[in-house]
N, C-alpha and C positions, 0 to 999 in steps of 0.2 A: 804312424809317426805321431808321437805325443805332442810335439811342439810345432809341427809343420804349419798349422793354422795361424799361430801367433807370429811365426817368422814371415810367412807370406803376407799377413796383414800389415806387418811393419815395413817390409822391404818393397813390396809391389807398388805402392803409391809414389815411391822415390827411386825411379830406375837408375839414375846416375850416381846416387849417393853411396858412399862406402861406409860399411858398418863393421865395427870390431866385434869379436866374439863376446866381449863383456856387454855390449849394447844388445846383442841378440839374446843373451841369457837374461838380462834385466827385463827385457820386454816379454820374454816367454814365461817368466815366473811372476810377472805382475809387480816387479820392483820391490818385493818384500824381502825382509831379512832372512837369510838362509844359513843353516849350519854348514860347516865345511863339507860334510857328507852329502847334504842336499844340493849344495852348489856344484859339487863334482858330478853328481848324478844328472843335474840339469844341464851342465855343460856337455856331458856325453850325449844326452838326448838331443840337444840342439845341434851338436856336431853330426849326429846321424841324419837328422832332417836336412841340414845344409848339404851334406854329402850327397844325399838322394836328389836334391834340387840341382846340384852341380852336374850329377850324372845325367839328368834329364834336360840339361841345357838352360835352365831358368836363372841360375846364379853363377856369377863369375868369381873366381878367387884370385886375389893378387897376393902372391907369397911375400913373406917378410924379407926385408933387406938382409944382405949378408952381415952376420955379426949381431943382428937384433933378434932377440927371442920373442916369440908370441906377438908379432906385429902383422900377421896376415889380416887382410880385410876382405870383405865379401860385398858384392853389389848385385842388385837385380839386373838381369840382362834386358836391355831396351828392346822393344818390339820392332823398332825401325832399324 
């Protein structure tokens, strides 16, 4: 996973905090300006890494509210 290290580094120190996809992409890419193509590729890479972390039980996903698009948030699962 290309961006797993960056995602874990961002989310693990803050187990209760919720992160939007944009926050994860920004952290994974070093907050640099991206073209649309680069941003789309980064978003897909981050989504793959987050999905793997969800499957392994490290990250929880709160789905978006009904009628609100792209409002899902992700948070690191607390050890306790």
